[in-house]
C-alpha positions in Angstrom: 0.0 0.0 0.0 2.9 2.4 0.9 4.6 1.7 -2.4 1.3 2.4 -4.2 0.9 5.8 -2.4 4.5 6.7 -3.2 3.9 5.8 -6.9 0.7 8.0 -7.1 2.5 10.9 -5.2 5.5 10.7 -7.5 3.4 10.8 -10.7 0.4 12.9 -9.4 0.9 15.6 -12.1 0.5 13.0 -14.9 -2.6 11.5 -13.3 -4.2 14.9 -12.8 -3.4 15.7 -16.5 -5.0 12.5 -17.5 -8.2 13.1 -15.5 -8.6 16.7 -16.8 -7.9 15.5 -20.4 -10.7 12.8 -20.1 -13.1 15.3 -18.6 -12.4 17.9 -21.3 -13.0 15.3 -24.0 -16.3 14.2 -22.4 -17.5 17.8 -22.0 -16.5 18.6 -25.6 -18.4 15.6 -27.0 -21.5 16.0 -24.9 -22.0 19.7 -25.7 -21.2 19.6 -29.4 -23.8 17.6 -31.4 -21.6 17.0 -34.4 -18.7 15.6 -32.4 -21.2 13.6 -30.3 -22.7 12.0 -33.4 -19.2 11.2 -34.8 -18.1 9.7 -31.5 -21.2 7.5 -31.4 -20.8 6.3 -35.0 -17.1 5.5 -34.4 -18.0 3.6 -31.2 -20.6 1.6 -33.0 -18.2 0.7 -35.7 -15.5 -0.4 -33.3 -18.0 -2.3 -31.2 -19.5 -3.9 -34.3 -16.1 -5.0 -35.6 -15.3 -6.4 -32.2 -18.6 -8.4 -32.0 -18.0 -9.6 -35.6 -14.5 -10.9 -34.7 -15.8 -12.6 -31.6 -18.7 -14.2 -33.5 -16.2 -15.4 -36.2 -14.0 -16.9 -33.5 -16.9 -18.8 -31.9 -18.1 -19.9 -35.4 -14.7 -21.2 -36.1 -14.7 -23.2 -32.8 -18.0 -24.7 -33.8 -17.0 -25.7 -37.3 -16.2 -29.3 -36.3 -19.6 -29.7 -34.8 -21.3 -28.2 -37.9 -19.3 -30.4 -40.3 -20.1 -33.5 -38.3 -23.8 -32.6 -38.4 -23.7 -32.0 -42.2 -21.9 -35.2 -42.9 -24.4 -37.2 -40.8 -27.3 -35.5 -42.6 -25.7 -36.3 -46.0 -25.4 -40.0 -45.1 -29.0 -40.1 -43.9 -30.2 -38.6 -47.2 -27.9 -41.0 -49.2 -29.6 -43.9 -47.4 -32.9 -42.7 -49.0 -31.6 -42.4 -52.5 -33.3 -44.7 -55.1 -29.9 -46.2 -55.9 -29.7 -47.6 -52.4 -32.8 -49.8 -53.0 -33.6 -52.8 -55.2 -36.9 -54.0 -56.5 -38.2 -57.1 -54.8 -40.7 -58.5 -57.4 -41.8 -61.3 -55.1 -43.3 -58.7 -52.8 -45.6 -57.2 -55.4 -48.5 -59.2 -54.3 -48.4 -57.8 -50.8 -50.7 -54.8 -50.7 -49.3 -53.2 -47.6 -45.6 -53.9 -48.4 -43.3 -51.9 -50.7 -41.6 -53.6 -53.6 -38.4 -51.6 -52.9 -36.0 -53.2 -50.4 -32.9 -51.3 -49.2 -29.7 -52.8 -50.3 -27.2 -50.1 -49.4 -26.7 -48.2 -46.1 -24.1 -45.6 -45.3 -22.0 -44.9 -42.2 -20.5 -41.4 -42.0 -16.9 -41.2 -40.6 -14.2 -38.6 -40.2 -10.8 -38.9 -41.8 -8.1 -38.8 -39.1 -5.1 -39.8 -41.2 -4.4 -39.7 -45.0 -1.6 -40.0 -47.5 -1.6 -39.2 -51.2 2.1 -39.1 -52.1 3.1 -42.8 -51.8 2.8 -45.8 -54.1 0.4 -47.4 -51.7 -1.8 -44.9 -49.9 -4.1 -45.5 -46.9 -6.7 -43.5 -45.1 -7.6 -43.9 -41.4 -11.2 -43.1 -40.2 -12.6 -42.7 -36.7 -15.2 -45.5 -36.8 -14.7 -49.3 -36.7 -16.3 -52.6 -36.0 -18.6 -51.4 -33.2 -20.3 -49.1 -35.7 -20.9 -52.0 -38.2 -17.9 -51.5 -40.4 -16.2 -54.6 -41.7 -13.3 -55.5 -44.0 -14.1 -55.4 -47.7 -16.7 -52.6 -47.6 -16.6 -49.8 -50.2 -16.0 -46.2 -49.2 -17.2 -43.0 -50.9 -17.5 -39.3 -50.2 -19.8 -36.6 -51.6 -17.5 -36.3 -54.7 -17.1 -39.9 -55.6 -15.4 -43.2 -54.7 -12.6 -43.3 -52.2 -11.5 -46.9 -51.7 -12.3 -50.0 -49.7 -11.9 -51.0 -46.0 -8.9 -53.4 -45.5 -8.5 -53.4 -41.7 -10.8 -52.8 -38.8 -10.5 -52.3 -35.0 -13.3 -51.5 -32.6 -13.0 -47.7 -33.1 -11.0 -47.2 -36.3 -10.8 -48.5 -39.8 -8.0 -48.5 -42.5 -9.1 -47.7 -46.1 -7.0 -48.8 -49.1 -7.3 -45.6 -51.1 -8.0 -45.6 -54.9 -4.5 -44.0 -54.9 -3.0 -47.5 -54.3 -1.2 -49.6 -56.9 -3.4 -52.6 -56.2 -6.8 -50.8 -56.2 -9.1 -51.8 -59.0 -12.9 -51.0 -59.2 -15.5 -51.9 -61.7 -16.5 -48.8 -63.7 -18.4 -47.8 -66.8 -18.9 -44.9 -69.2 -21.9 -42.9 -68.1 -23.3 -42.4 -71.6 -23.1 -45.7 -73.4 -22.7 -48.0 -70.3 -19.6 -49.8 -71.6 -18.0 -51.7 -68.7 -14.3 -51.6 -67.7 -12.3 -51.1 -64.5 -10.5 -48.2 -63.0 -7.1 -48.2 -61.3 -4.5 -45.6 -60.4 -2.3 -44.4 -63.2 1.3 -45.3 -63.6 2.4 -41.7 -63.0 1.0 -41.8 -59.5 -0.7 -38.5 -60.0 -3.3 -38.1 -57.1 -5.7 -36.5 -59.6 -5.4 -39.1 -62.4 -6.5 -42.7 -62.9 -7.0 -45.0 -65.9 -10.1 -46.7 -67.1 -9.1 -50.0 -68.7 -10.5 -52.9 -70.8 -13.4 -51.0 -72.2 -14.9 -52.7 -75.3 -13.4 -51.5 -78.6 -17.1 -50.9 -79.8 -17.4 -48.0 -77.3 -17.3 -44.5 -78.6 -16.1 -42.5 -75.6 -15.8 -38.7 -75.6 -13.4 -36.4 -73.9 -15.1 -35.1 -70.7 -17.5 -38.0 -70.5 -18.3 -39.0 -67.0 -17.0 -42.3 -65.6 -19.1 -43.9 -62.9 -19.4 -47.1 -60.9 -21.0 -50.0 -62.6 -22.8 -51.5 -59.6 -20.8 -54.8 -60.2 -18.5 -54.4 -57.2 -18.6 -52.7 -53.8 -20.6 -49.7 -54.7 -24.1 -48.9 -56.1 -24.2 -47.9 -59.7 -23.8 -44.3 -60.7 -21.3 -43.1 -58.1 -18.9 -40.6 -59.8 -15.3 -41.6 -60.4 -14.1 -38.9 -62.7 -14.1 -37.6 -66.3 -12.2 -38.8 -69.4 -9.2 -36.5 -69.9 -7.3 -38.5 -72.6 -8.1 -41.3 -75.1 -5.7 -44.0 -76.3 -6.0 -47.6 -77.4 -4.3 -50.5 -75.8 -1.7 -52.2 -78.0 -3.5 -54.7 -80.3 -6.7 -52.7 -80.4 -8.9 -55.2 -78.6 -9.8 -52.9 -75.7 -9.6 -49.2 -74.9 -7.8 -47.5 -72.1 -8.6 -44.0 -71.1 -7.1 -41.5 -68.7 -9.5 -40.2 -66.1 -9.4 -37.0 -64.0 -10.7 -38.1 -60.6 -13.7 -36.3 -59.1 -12.3 -36.7 -55.5 -9.7 -34.3 -54.3 -7.9 -36.8 -51.9 -5.7 -34.1 -50.5 -8.8 -32.3 -49.0 -10.7 -35.4 -47.8 -12.3 -34.9 -44.4 -15.5 -37.0 -44.3 -16.4 -40.3 -46.0 -19.3 -42.7 -46.1 -18.7 -46.4 -45.7 -21.0 -48.4 -47.9 -22.8 -51.4 -46.4 -24.1 -53.7 -49.1 -26.6 -56.0 -47.5 -26.3 -58.5 -50.3 -22.5 -58.5 -50.6 -21.9 -61.6 -48.4 -24.5 -63.6 -50.3 -23.1 -62.7 -53.7 -19.5 -63.3 -52.6 -20.3 -66.8 -51.2 -22.2 -67.8 -54.4 -19.4 -66.6 -56.7 -16.8 -68.3 -54.5 -18.8 -71.5 -54.7 -19.0 -71.2 -58.5 -15.2 -70.9 -58.8 -14.8 -74.1 -56.8 -17.1 -75.9 -59.1 -15.2 -74.9 -62.2 
């Protein structure tokens, strides 16, 4: 307390000047309408900018929650798409039952680790077996296909990215429905892939969309990319085409794991057929 009193007594002239200065400014503003209006406008602008910055800060903090909510809503809406259902003709005689049966369901997950600059790239997501995810399931995002699940723990899953030298997925040309398969290009460009083994009867066009065929892990019609270059495989029996991928893997944040309710039945039947051959 003594030191505080000594400090004030030592600098009393400065503090008196400060008090008189503030009083003079207050009096000047209060008794001059123009200066008063200018001061109020300036104060409002400063306060508005301050509130705006505070609001932006709180909005930034809540972005994660907003993104999670939007991703969950997208997965819910995707579950209701027509492509997620198949027609059960046996059920047509049932008046109170629908002929559409759901084949595909989607589980939203957040990307927690990702690579795009290796020969074999993998993605880690924050959901695993306890959420219903299993090895072999396809993975997509809002832009297109991402890859397939290759390893699962209780709370996490590892996805073999499309950007992997061993990744191959059934695909087709959107316009004429010619089937082939897509794999990562030999240049290992994270934006490019190759559509291979398309029938030589196809008449593909530059810029034509390439989509999933529905013959593998994904429902038909999921975007893969667009044709960016055309060239024919040596021998001319099939066409290979360069494809610019629709997914920007470097910015991947959320994915949807595809649950195909008929996948197990199909795989078991096809495996049995191979044994019989």
